[in-house]
C-alpha positions, 0 to 999 in steps of 0.5 A, a space after each residue: 642553918 645547915 651545918 651550923 645546927 649542932 643538935 643530934 636530932 631535929 623535928 623537920 617540918 616538910 613542905 606538905 606540912 607533915 613533921 618528923 623527928 630525924 637525925 640532923 645529918 640525915 635532915 641536911 642530906 635530904 634538904 641538899 637532895 631537894 636543893 634546899 636549906 635546913 633552917 632552924 625556926 625554933 631553936 628553944 623547942 625540944 628537939 629544935 624545929 627546922 624546916 626545908 626552904 630556900 634560905 635566900 628566898 626566905 630572907 628576901 620574904 622577911 625583908 619585904 614584909 619588914 619594909 611593907 610594915 615600915 611603909 604602913 606605920 606612921 611615925 609619930 613625933 613628939 611635939 613640945 610647948 612651954 609654959 610658965 607658972 604665971 602664963 596668962 589666960 589668953 596665952 594658955 588658950 592659944 598654946 592649948 589650941 596648938 597642943 590640941 591641933 598636934 594631938 588631932 594630927 596624931 602626935 604625942 605632946 609634951 607640955 613643960 612648965 618652966 620655972 625661972 629664977 625664984 618662980 620655983 617657989 610657986 610649984 602649986 601654980 605649975 601643978 594647977 596649970 597642968 591640971 587645967 591643961 589636962 582638963 582642956 585636952 581631955 576631949 582629944 587625948 589621955 595623959 601619960 602618968 603624972 606630972 614629973 619634976 626635973 630640976 626647974 621643969 615640970 613635964 607632962 605627956 599627952 597621947 592622942 586618943 583616936 576615939 575621943 578625936 573622932 567624937 570631937 571632930 564630929 562635934 566640931 563639924 556639927 557646931 560649924 553646920 549649925 553656925 552656917 544654918 544660923 547665918 543663912 537664916 539671917 
């Protein structure tokens, strides 16, 4: 900005959109005459591109855009559920339903298979459980990469898929409606 620009010549973009390559000192004087600042917007170009604008207003506008973008973005959180290699079918279904609910709400999910004591020798059961879980959650999510082992824990990550979730929600609504129709007939 202004005196901090150390190159001999700059390409100046004026308010009306026209451009001109002029000496830096001359560009700074022109900006001062108009009561504006000379701001370097693309320092890697040859010659660097500058524009005449009020630096304070520009900074405010950029900060405001940043705040608006942060307001609109929905923070995603990572939810985690733990399994064991010998998790029973009912427990598996119950936990998988929770994971499905987290994914439908838009959260990323980490499923962890914990191997306690000597259960580490049953790694194949852990991988089998992860495959069952992947198949179960395939209606609402995509698996991120392959399962990873760290110490005595097997991790797998799932990311929500909006299109799959919409299709799944419609299917659930349709099934619920059909069930209500059957109950009304009886």
